[in-house]
N, C-alpha and C positions, 0 to 999 in steps of 0.2 A: 373503558369502552371495549378493550381487548380486540381491537381491529386487526385483521390480517394485514401484513405489510409486504409489499412486492417491490421489485426493482424493474423500472421501465426505461431507464436511460443510463448509458455508460459513457464516460469521458476520459479515456487514457491519453496522457501526453508523455510518451516514453521514448527511450532510445531505440526501441524496435518498431515503433509505429505510433502515429497520432490519429485518434479516432478508433471506434470500436472495430470497424472492418479491417483496417490496417493491422491493428493489434492482434486480432484473432488470426489473421493470415500468418503473421510472424510467429505466433505461438505454435501453430500447426506445422510450420516449416522448421521450427527449432532454430530460429535466427538469433545470432549474437549481436547485441548492440554495444559491445565493448570496443573502445578505440583509444588511441593516445590522448591524454588530457590536453584540451585546448583552452579551457577557461582561466587557467593560470599557468605560469612558467613552472613546469614540473622537472626542469633539467637537473635539479639537485636531488631528486628522489630516485633511488634504485628501482622502485616500482612506480610506473607512470601511466597505468591504464585505468579507465573509468567508463561508466555507462552514461555519458553525457547525451544531450538532445540537440545536436547541431541544426536539425531541421526546424526547431521551434521558432516561430515568428508570431509573437503575441498580437501584433497589429493586424494579422490576417484572421484572427479568431475573436478578439475582444471587440465589443460594440459600444460599451458605455464608458469604461474607465480608460484613462490614458496610461499606457505602459511606462511612460517617462516618470510618472508620479509614484510608481510602485516598484519594489524590488523584484528580482527574478523569481523568488519562491512564491510571492503573491501573484505574480503573473501566471505561474504554473497552476496555482489553485483556481484562479478565476477563469483561465482558459479551459481547464478540465471541466469546471462546472458548466461553462457555456456549452461545451460539446455534449455533456450529459443531458442538458435540457433540450438541446436540438435533437438528440437521439431519442428522447422520450416522446417527442411530437406534441408536447403540451403548448398551448398558446402562451407566449411570454407575457402578454398583457394579463391574462387570467392568473398566471403564476404570481406576478408582482402584486396583484390585488388580494391574494389569498394569504392564509396563515402559513407562512413558509419561512424556513431558516436554513442555517448551515452549521455543520460541525466538521472541522478540518484538523487533522493530526499533523504533527511535525516533530522533528528532532532538533534541527539547528535554526529553524526560523529563517530570517534573512541573513544567512551566513556570509554571503558575498558582500552585502552592504556593510556588515560589521567589520569584515576584513579591510574593506576600502577605507572606512572611517578610522580604523586602527592605524593603517598606514599613513593616512593624512595627518592624524594627530601627532605622530612621531616626527613628521617632517615640518609641519607648519604650526603645530601646537593646537590645543583644543579650541582656542579662540578663532582659529582659521578654518575649521572644518565647515563643510557645506551643511547649512541648517536644514535645507530641504532634504538632503540625503539622510540626515539624522532622524527626520520624521518617519523614514521608512523602516526603522529598526524594530519596533515592537512586533513580536510574533503574532499578537492578536490581530494584526492587520490581514493575516491570511484569510480568515473567515470574513472579515469586513470587506475585503476585495471581492469575495464571492457575492456577498449580499448587494454591494453597490453595482457590480456588473449585471446582476440579474434583477435589481430593483426590489429585493426582498426586504420585508420589514420585521421579520421574526428574529429569533436569536441568531447571533453570530459567535460561535464558540470555537476557540482554538485550543486543542488538547496537546500537551507536549510530553506525552509518555513515550517519547523516543520511538524505537523500532516497532512497537505494538500500537502506536498512536492511531492509525487508521481504523484498526479494529475497535478501539475505544470509541472513536468517532461514529462508526457504524452502529455500535450498540446504543450509543446515546440517541442517534437519529431514529433508530428502531423504536426506542421507548417513547419518543415524542409522538410518533404516529400511532403506535399500538395503543397508547392511553388516550388518544384524541386531543392532546395538547396542541399539536400542529397537524396540518394536512399534507404538507410536502416538506421534504428535507433533501439537501445536498450533503453527502457525507464522503469523506475520503482523506487524502493527505497530500502533502507537498514538501519537497526539500530540494536543495541545490548542491551540486558538487562544490566543495570548497577546500582551500589549502589546509585549514585547521583540522578538519575532520580526516582528511587524507593523511596528514602528518600524525594525528593522534592514533589512528588505527595502525599505521606503520610502526610507531614506537611501541604500541601494545603487542606487536608481533602477530597481528590478526589480518594483515593485508597480503593477498596473493600477488604474485608477480605479473602473470599474464592472463589467467583465466580462473573463474570460480567453478569448482568441481564438487558440488555438494554430494555427500555420502560416498564419494570415491575414496579408495584406500590412500591415495596420494594427495588428497585435498590439503590446501595450505592456507586458506583464509578467504576473506571477502574481496570483492572489487567494489569500490564506492560507485554510487549511481545517483541519478536525480530524476525529477519529473513531477507530474501532478496526476493524481488518480481521483476521479469523482464518480459517484453513483447517485442516481435520482431515485428516491424512495417516496412511495405514496401508499395509501390504503388500497386494498383490493377493490373495494366498492368504487373508489375514484377511478382506478384504472379501467374497470369494467364499464363504468358509465361513459367514459370518453373513448372506448374502443381501443385502448392502448395495447401495444405488444408487451407482454410480460416475459421478461427474461427468466426470472426465478423469484421464489418467495424467501424472505428472511424468516428463518424459523426461530432463531434465538442466538444467545451468546453467553460466554462465561468469562469472568474476570477474577484474578486474584493477584496478590503481591506478597511474595515471601520475604523480600528484603534480606535474604540470607547472605548474599555476596554482591559486590558491586558489578562484577562482570560475569561470574560463573553461573550458568543456568542450573536449576535444581530439578531433577527428574520427578521427584515426589510431588512438588508443587505444580509442575507442568501436567502430570497425569491427573491431579486433582482438578485443574482448570478444564481439562478435556471433559471430565465427568460433570462438572458444573454446567458446561455448555450443552452437553447432551440432555441433562435434566431440564435446563431452561427451555430447550428447543422441543422437549417432549419426544425424544427419540432414544433408541438403544444403540449401543456402539456398533452392533452388527448390521445396522441399517445404513451406515456411512459407506458410500461407494468410492470416495476419493478424498485424500488429504492433500491440500496445497500447503506444503511445509514452510516453516520459517526458513529452514535449510540455508544457512549462511555460507557454508563451505569451510567453516573452521572445524578443526578436529574435535574440540569439546562440544560445541553446540550440536553438531549433527549426531554425535554418539548419544548425547542426552535425549535429544528429540526422538530418535529411533527407540531408545530404551523405554521412554515414556509411552510411545505408541504401542509397543509390545505389552507393556503393563496394562494398558486399557483395552486393547483390541485382541490380545492373545498372540500366539506365535506367528500368525499370518495376518498382519494388518492389511487394510485396503491399500491400493497403490498410493504412493506418497512421493510427489515430485516437487522440485524447487525451481521456480521461474527466475530466481536470482542468478541462476547459471546463465541466463540470457540477458537480464536487465542490469545485473549488479545489485548491490544493496542500496535501495533508494530510501533508506532510513524511515522517516515518518510516513512516507507514501507506500512502503513495502507491502503491508497487509491490504492496502487499498488496491494495489495492482493485483495481488493474489486473489482478492475478492472478485475483481473484474474477470480475471482468468477463469475462476471457478464458475462464475455465473455464465460466462460464455460456454464453458464446458458442459454445463447443464443444458443450456439452450440448444447447443449445436452437437451434443453427444460426442465429445472427445476429451481426452486428458492431455494437457501439455507435458512435454518431456523435461527431464533433467539432462541438459546437454553437458558435454565435456566429461561424461562418465566413461571410464576405461576399465577400472578394476574394482570388484567388490571388496569391501573392507571386512576382513575376518573378525574384527573387533566390534562390528556393528551387527545387531540382530538381523535376522533374515527378513529384510524388507524388499519391496518392489519399487525402485526409484523411477520407473518408466524411462529407461536409459535411452537418451539421444533421439528417439523418434516418437512423435505424438501418437497416441493410441485412440482409435475410434472405439467408443464405448458409451453405453447409456449410463449417464450419471443422474441418479435421482436425488441423492443427498451428498453435499460436499462440505468439508470442514476446512476452515482457513486458520492456520496457526500464526500467532504473532507474539514474539517474546522479546523483551527489552532488558537493558541493563537495570540492575536493581531489583530484578525479579518481577517486573511488570508484565504479567502474562494476560493475553486477551485472545479469545477464540470465537469466531463467528461461524454459524451454521446456515447453509442455504439449501433450499429444496426445489425440486421441479414443481411448478404450479399445476394443480389439478383441481 
């Protein structure tokens, strides 16, 4: 059917704000959501900061499912979805009766549930673990939680392509509506801060001590983060018919997987993914006004991403900032939050900053990281980068609706 696809609802549940209005204000202010870890005892870690969401109260958001029956990551996903639907203004009864589904990305799934079960099994044995808790383990429950919370009867797809998973989920949702297979989709991602991932990144040498400083000369790594990011997608015809506010249009996306190295990004493959996304979206590189970077703050990732951008866009790429400097690395939710930030930037004419930026890196090409202060600027087309271990690259393209 080749229907145009638009975004009419946003649902961020993040360390810098819950809901579109709070999240937008925090992006504009360059607010940091990084604080000492509270979800587990981090006393043994030399690095103990993370982007947790202490203000998250699922009972104040969820209406259908009981938080007690779902893990924290599923709670994030369902709550973000509920906020996105409320923000869209669609009648929930109409939505539940329609052809509607969800696609949710993740890295660790119910990591906190798994950690608790592991601890219990070591103390009381497998026979003594809580069976109800064990039922919360499957990562597939993230999208199921969304569908049950909203009463959706369409597909419930969980995609576990790690740190690019939300972009994969957005691409999948776009296809469902673009082709006419479904009429409404919730897309995004969710993950929770956990001991295992914090320890893993520390042992990998990829964890920063106090702050994430993407593209800075002295950057030292990521800060782990958590939350749920959801976007409500529908056809332009549907949005127009119900008089909905349109934040932005989904123009297209690009995916590839080089599988060249388990953790090292490949600049050639990333540049190819950018070109695939541009071709799928029907745009040229010089039409992109802003790039919401993957921008993890690790020495290797930022250098490779900047190199790929110069390869595709030329010596002066468009402004490229990383909101991970504010949120931390929210894993499977990361590109979902970046998509929300970019869509808000298009709708409200601003670019979020890269905070914690002090010194340009002479080893990085001449890029504009939008240092420390948000920039008022008309954004007609935004590109969202998402790269994951194993070379799973996914890029989404959004445009101003006209």
